[in-house]
Each structure stands twice: as structure tokens, then as C-alpha cells.
N, C-alpha and C positions, 0 to 999 in steps of 0.2 A: 552261369550258362549264358553264352552269347546269343543275341537275337538274330534271327535270319533276316535276309534282305527284305523279304515281303513283310515281315512283322515290323521291322523298323520303318518301312514306308507307311504302314497303317498307323503306327503310333505317331509318326511325324504329322500325318494328316489330322489325327485326332487332336494333337497338341496345338496345331495351327488353327483349326476350325473352332475348337471349344476352349482350350486352355488359354490361348493368347487373348481373345476378347474378355475372358473373365479376369485375366491379369491386368489388362488395360483399365477395366472398371475399378479394380482394387487400387491400382497406381494413382488414378485420378482422384479417388476417394481419399487416399493418404495425403496427396498434395493439397486437396481442399481442406482437410482437417488441420493442416499447418497454417490456416488462415491466410492463404495467398501470399507466398513469399515474393520477393522482387523477380522480375522477368528473367534475369540472368540465372538466378538460383533455381527458379522453376524449370528452366531449360536444362540446367545441369542435372537436376533430380531426374527428369524424364530420360535423359541420355544414359545416366547410370542405371536406372531401373530397366531401360531397354536392353542393356548388356547383361544385367543380373538374371533376367528371366531365362535366358538361353543357356547359361552355364551348366545347369544340371542336365540338360538335354543334348549336350554337344555330341555325345556318343551316338545318339539316335539320328541326328541330322547329318553326320559325317558319311559322305559317299552316296547319299540318296539320289542325287542328280545324275549319277552315272548308270551305265547299263548293269543289269542284274548279273553278278558274277557267278551265280549258280545256274543260270540258264544254259541250255546246250548250245554249243558253238555251231553255226551254219557256215560252211565253207563254200 
């Protein structure tokens, strides 16, 4: 079942306000557990992890910035 526009907006907000900070803490903890790799490797790890977190949620964020397609049209 596809999510409605309003529910996708709510989930996107929850993901950005709660999920993303938790993911950042986990990513920093993982990099620190690697005993501080060289700067270029650390940057590469953070860039890759930055793209990895959003891949499962791509369908939720798609089209969120546009007008509600289910809203009545005012002419």
C-alpha cells in the first residue's frame, strides 16, 4: 500500500528530526571505533555513510517539496 502525501511528509519529518541525529551518532561511533583512520579515509567514510542512510527512505522523500497532489484545486 502506497503512503499518502501527508503521511510521507510526517515520516520525512520524523526521519529528519529523530532518525538522522541517531544515525550521525552511530556513524561517528563507528569511525571512532576504527581508531581514527587518515583524514582522507575518514572523509570518504562519512560521504559514503551520508548517502547510505537515505537510500532506504528515497521513496518517502520523493516529491515532498512540491504541492499536495491530493489537495483540491483552486482556480
